[in-house]
Structures are given as structure tokens and as C-alpha cells.
Steps between C-alpha positions, in 0.01 A plus 500: 500500500673700776815288464515577127479874564773471763729316256443759228576783742818331619612443140432864406693623803797273424505617137492865605791451741707322234438770241580782740845353568598481133524872427844629407592845374805663354636785705727783397803575713643836596351796317385291201135476400549206263665158502721364220378170353769312306417252223684223691748438779799478264434853371477621861837338583676646192374853562579484874854384418553784251365761743729376779812544283462878493649727235392449140371148568283640780355760264420229246342294780271793586414546133440126463265505796288776352482318165450145627251556781138597529379710789217402736328741736564459871261254673393326178352158593701202373513122522838346576575221253837410654761664718861468607755700698523774230130562443182357354345413167161675514177544306289814535150406616317833471523840340615632165783245468291197601663181368848649465775270625859568597767494766504743794784551750442357848488846659201589282267209584268508799 
């Protein structure tokens, strides 16, 4: 009987350690309070390219970002579905936007 209790305790402890390590959050950079979530990585690439061109294209890139993205509050908990060198495909795990999916730039994922 004591061995069974010991096994259950060890299993519970291992599960708690695994769950504690899986928590990711989005984080705002600079003076921002929110993080832009793009529908997909291709949209992120197109808007970033337009913004980097400057001039009229840069203005359209800024306008495109405000129209194409949704905003998440700083420190919103997320699950990373996949990631690469540009950012991560995420799913919101808690809060008002629970279940929302999208792409977030690498600088905004913790």
C-alpha cells in the first residue's frame, strides 16, 4: 500500500513539473501594451516587407497591419503550435480571446 502511494505522489510531481514548463506568454515590446497577431506567417512577411520600403508603401504597410491583425494584451498565455526564425504560430489558452490562433513575431513570444 505504501508503494502505491509513493508511485502516485511521484506521478503527480512529474505531471506538475511538466505542466509548469509549458507556459508561454506573448510580450509587448517598447512602450506597447498589446501584441499584433497576424492571421498567418505569409501576411506577416508581406506587411513587414511593405513597412520596410518606406514612403507610400510603408504607410500602406502600417494601414495593412492595423486591418489584418488582432491585438492581444501583454502577458496573455499562449500555446506554441510551431515556430521558426521569424516567429511562432500560437493559440491563446486563457482569457477573452481563448482559442484564437495566429502568427506572432519572434520578439513577442516568451
